[in-house]
C-alpha positions as CSV (number, residue, x, y, z in Angstrom):
1,X,8.7,-24.5,42.4
2,X,8.7,-26.6,45.4
3,X,7.4,-30.5,45.2
4,X,4.1,-29.2,47.3
5,X,3.4,-26.4,44.6
6,X,3.7,-28.6,41.7
7,X,1.2,-31.5,43.3
8,X,-1.5,-28.6,43.6
9,X,-0.3,-27.4,40.0
10,X,-1.5,-31.0,39.0
11,X,-4.6,-31.1,40.9
12,X,-5.8,-27.6,39.6
13,X,-5.0,-28.7,36.0
14,X,-6.8,-32.0,36.5
15,X,-9.8,-30.5,37.8
16,X,-9.7,-27.8,35.2
17,X,-9.5,-30.8,32.4
18,X,-12.5,-32.9,34.2
19,X,-14.5,-29.6,34.8
20,X,-14.1,-28.5,30.9
21,X,-15.2,-32.1,29.7
22,X,-18.2,-31.8,32.0
23,X,-19.2,-28.5,30.8
24,X,-19.0,-29.6,27.3
25,X,-21.1,-32.8,28.4
26,X,-23.6,-30.5,29.6
27,X,-23.6,-28.2,26.7
28,X,-24.1,-31.2,24.4
29,X,-21.0,-30.6,22.7
30,X,-19.5,-33.8,23.7
31,X,-20.3,-37.3,25.3
32,X,-18.3,-37.7,28.9
33,X,-18.3,-40.8,30.8
34,X,-16.8,-40.5,34.3
35,X,-17.2,-44.2,35.2
36,X,-15.2,-45.2,32.1
37,X,-13.3,-42.3,31.8
38,X,-14.2,-41.4,28.2
39,X,-14.5,-38.1,26.4
40,X,-15.9,-37.9,22.8
41,X,-16.1,-34.6,21.2
42,X,-18.5,-33.8,18.8
43,X,-17.8,-32.1,15.7
44,X,-17.7,-28.2,16.4
45,X,-18.3,-25.5,13.6
46,X,-15.1,-23.2,14.1
47,X,-16.8,-20.2,12.3
48,X,-19.6,-20.9,14.7
49,X,-17.3,-20.9,17.5
50,X,-15.0,-17.7,16.5
51,X,-18.8,-15.9,15.8
52,X,-19.5,-16.8,19.5
53,X,-16.3,-16.1,20.9
54,X,-15.3,-13.0,19.5
55,X,-17.6,-10.4,21.1
56,X,-16.8,-12.1,24.5
57,X,-12.8,-11.6,24.1
58,X,-13.3,-8.2,22.6
59,X,-15.8,-7.0,25.5
60,X,-13.3,-8.4,28.3
61,X,-10.4,-6.9,26.5
62,X,-12.5,-3.6,26.3
63,X,-13.0,-3.9,30.2
64,X,-9.6,-4.5,30.8
65,X,-8.5,-1.4,28.8
66,X,-10.9,0.6,30.9
67,X,-9.6,-0.5,34.1
68,X,-5.9,-0.2,33.2
69,X,-6.3,3.2,31.5
70,X,-5.1,2.1,28.2
71,X,-5.8,4.6,25.2
72,X,-6.1,7.7,27.8
73,X,-4.9,11.1,27.7
74,X,-1.7,11.2,29.8
C-alpha cells in the first residue's frame, strides 16, 4: 500500500467511526458531543441486539447464497 492509499484508508476509517457514533447518537443509544469529541455509549442488552441483528444477517447471507448459486444443483 502506498502512502496515498494509507491516507485514504485512514480517512475512510475515521469517517466510519465518527459516522457510527453519530448514528448511535441519533438512535438514542449513545451521547456524542462533536465539539468536545466525547462519546458515551449507553448500556445495551446483548440479547435484544442479537435478536435484532440475527434476522438481518441471515437474510443478507441468504441473498448472497442466492446470487452466488450456493446449494444449487450442479
